[in-house]
N, C-alpha and C positions, 0 to 999 in steps of 0.2 A: 504494500500500500504506500502511495506517495506521501511524503512527509506533510505536504500542505493539506491533503485530504485527511490524514490522521489528526493533524492539529485542529482542523475545522470540526471534526466529529467530537473530539475531546472537549472543545470549547462549547459545542452544542449540548453535550452531556452536562457540563457545569452550568450552562445557561438555564437548562430546564429545571435543574434542582434549585438554583437561585430564584427562579421565577416562582416556584412553589413556596419557597421560604417567604417571599415578599408578598404573597397573595393572601388577602383576607376573604375573598369570594371563592366559592367552589368552582366556578367555571374557569377562572384564571389558574387556580391550583391544578385543576384537571389538565388544562393546556400545558402547564409546565411539566407534569408527569409524562404526558404524551410526547413532548419534545425530547425528554430524557430517554424514553423507551425507543423512539424511532432513531435516535442518534447512536445508541449503543448496539443496535442490531447489525449494522455493517462491521463494527469492531468484532463482534462475535463470529461472523461468517467470513472474515478476511483470510482465513487459512485455506479456503476452498477444499476442505476435507469433509467427507460425509458426516463425521461426528460433529464438526462445527456447525454445519448447516442444520443438522437435526437439533442441536442445542439451541440455535437461534430460532428455529421454528417453534420449539416447545416454549421457549421464553416469550415469544411473541403471542402465542395463544393464551398463556397464563396471564400475561400482563394486559392483553386486550380484554379478557374476561373480567379482570379486576377493575379495569378502567370503565367498562360498560356498567358494572354494578355500582361503581362510585358515582358516575354521572346520573344513573337512574335514582340513586338514593338522594342526591342533591336536588334533583327535580322534584322528587316526592316531598322532601322537606319544604321546598318553596311552595308547593301546592297546598300542603297541610298547614304550615306555619307562616307562609308569606315571607320567608327569610332566605337569602342566598349566602349569608355570612357563615364562615367556618365555625365561629364560636357561638352561633345561634341555633345549633341542632337541638331543638326542644322536644321533638317527638321521638318516642323510643324505637319505632320501626325503622325510619331512615338512619337513626344513629347506629342501630345494630347492623344494618346493611353496610354502612360505611366502615365499621370496625372489621367486618368480615372481608370486605374488599381490600382494605389495607393489610389485613393479615395474609391474604392471598398474595399480595404484591411482595410482602416481606419474606414469605415462606414459613409462616408459623403453622405448626401442626394443628389440625389434620390437613391443612392446605399446603403442605410442604413437598408433596411428591415430585414436583417439577424441579426443585432446587438441586438435589444430588445429581440427577441426570444432566441437567444443564451445565452445572459446574464441571462435571466429568468431561464434557465435550469441548471445553474452552481451553485456550492457552492460559498460562499462569498469570500474566499481567492483566488480561481481561477478567479472569476469575477474581483477581484482587479487587478490581473495580466493582464487580458484581457483589462481592462479599462485604464491601465497606461503603463506598460512595452511594450505591443504589439504595441503601437503607435509610439514608438521611431524610429524603423527602417524605416517605410514608410515615416515619416516626414523628417528624415535625407536624404533620397533619393530625396524628393521633394525640399529640400533646396539646393541641389547640382545642380539642373537643371539650365541651362542658362536662362537668361531673355527671356520671351516669352509673348505672348498676354495675358494681365491680364483679359480679358473678361471672360474666362472660370473660373478663380478663383473667380471673383466677383459673377458670376451666381451660382456657387456651394456654395459659402459662404452664400449668401442671402437665397438660398433654404434651406440650413442646419439650419440657425438660426430660420427660420419660422417653419420648420418641427420639430425641437427640442422643440420649444415652444408649438406648437399646439399638438404634440404627447403626451406630458407629462401632459396635462390638466386633462384627465379623467382616469389616471392610479391610481390603488390602490396598485400595486406591487412596492415595493421600488426599486428593481433592474431594472425594466423597466423605472422608473423615472430617475434613474441614467444613463440608456442607452440613453434616449432622452436628458439628460443633456450633455452627451458626444457629441451627434450629434450637439447640439447648440454651444458648445465651439469649436468644429472643424470648424464650419462655421465662427466663429470670426478669427480663425487662417488662414483660406483660404482667408478671405477678405483682410488681410493686407500682406499676404505672398509676392506678387509681388513687393510691395513698400518698405517694411521694414522687412526683414527676422528675424532680432533680436527681433522684437516685437512678431513674431510667436513663437520664442524660449521662450520668457518671458511668453507668454500666456500658452504655454505648461507646463512650470515649475509650474506656479500658479495653473493650472488645476490639475496637478498630486498631488500637495500638498493638495488641497481642496478635491479631490475625494478620496485620501487615508484616509483622516480624516473621510469622510462620510462612507466609507466601514468599517473602524475600529469601528465606532459607531455601525454599524449593527452587527459586530462580537461580540461586548461586550454585546449588548442587545438581540441578537438572534432574531432580528425583520426582517421580510420579507414583511409585509404588513403595511398599515397605522394604522389598528386597533391594531396591536401588538406594534407599536410605541407609541400609546396613553397611554399604561400602563407603560411607562418608568419612569414617574414622581415618583410614590411610590417605584419603584424598585431601581432607580439610580438617586437621586435628583441632584447630582453634574453634571452628564452627561446631564440631562435635561436642565441645564442652558447653557451649552456650545454648544450643538447640534444646536439650532436655529441660533447661530452665524455662525456656519459652513455652514448651509443651506443658510442663507442670503448672505454669502460671495460667495457661488456658484452662487447665483442670481445676483451678482454684485452690491450690495447695499453699498454705502459709509457709514462710513469710513473704511470698511473692505478690505482685500487684493484683493478680487475678483473684486473690482471696478477699481483697477489699470490697468490691461490689457485692459479693455473695454474703459476706459478713454483715454489711450494712442492710441488705435486703432482708435477711433473716431477722435482724434486730427490729426493723420496721414492721414486719409481719407479726412478730410477737407483741409489739406494742398495740397493734390493731386487733388483738385477741384472735389471731389466726395461727395458733400454734400447730394445728394439724397440717394445714397447707405448708407451713414452714418446715415441718419435719419431713413431709413427703418430698419437698424440693431438695432438702439436704440429702436424703437418701438417693434421690435421682442423680445428684452430683457425683456420687460414688461410681455410677456407671460410666460417666464421661471420664472420670479420673482413671478408670481401669484401662480404656483404650489409649489414653495418653501415656500411661505407664508402659503399655506394650510397645509403643513407638520409641519411648526412651530406652527400653531394654534392647530393642533391635539396633538402635543406633550406637549405644555405649557398650553393651555387653557382648555384642556380636562383631567379630572381626573376620572378614572373608580372607582365607589364605591366598596370598599372592606373592609374586616375586617381582620386584621392581628392577627392570633391566635398564632404566633410564633415570634421568633426574627426577627426584620426587616432585609430584605435581603441586604439593603445597609450598614448594620453594619458588614456583613460577608466579610472577606478579599476576593478580587477578585482572581479567579483562573488563569487569564490571565494577562500578563504584561500590564500596562497602560501607560508606558512612551512613546511608539511610538505614541499613540493617543495624549498625552499631547504635544509632540514636534510638530506634524503636526497641531494641533489646534492653537498653538501659531503662526506658520507661516501663517495659514489660516486667522488669525484675524488681526495681527498688522504689516504686512509688507508694508502697504500703505505709511507710511512716508519714507520708504527706496526706493521708486520708482526712484528718481534721481540717487542714488548709483547703483541700479541694472541696469538701462539703460546704465549708463556710463561703467559698467563692461562688459556688453554684446556687446557694440559697439567698444570695444578696439580690 
């Protein structure tokens, strides 16, 4: 793909999301989401591979369905309440339809089935955009919704945490593992969203930092399966030391950054007299932690026998810049002591 076309498409992706951020009416927000979707489709299919074309087609069908439901819900709200504003969703029926449509756009269980298949068919840079940037606009719209019945958020959240945990157990493809990790983290965001929106924003920021680090590791190692991740030790010893910390942070193991949002969410759920959903979510986190530990074991404890007949590859200067990975790795590992400062910053 020509650089000017690639730059134009990336600019359109950012423009669509920014348009949704700045919109207070449903029609303008819907237009921003559609610009974002139409701009990312050529990026998905740029490899001209059957898997990439299939992933782009599945993504288009899922996003078009969600956009149609979102537009129908906004028209229904305008018909029933006479309001087009995002923050004036007063009727429960269109509000529920909007939540379901945005959950489908995000890939929240049980509307998640398109996400692993789409992410598997994409190259790693496009998968990084899909896993991080594409979640900003739908979550921004959900945060603007007026207070509603939290039951639907709790049900979707618990369903997502368990689906993300169970779905990643038997996966050997790293991109599918990260897809189910996304489903699990979205479940945590939905659990606390009705009670503390700033914790949802904090969880989203932590998730973006951790997932960006994981995708950058895959880009530097060119690994797509667990077997390919197992040979990273003789190739990049330094990266093999830091990658398990990134994976354990994604799993929410203390004292890493990933423990911070889960700890604060469980604390908030307990304050809201929701001890049972908090306990269920905590148990579901163990499922996710298991397949992260499996990846760590494969990368650190497994050493493929080989005989190096040439200069060791880790002595060769890398062809890609490593500072983005270094910066995200630092944020992924050591931000837990900054939890009071981050929460105070977001609550202002």
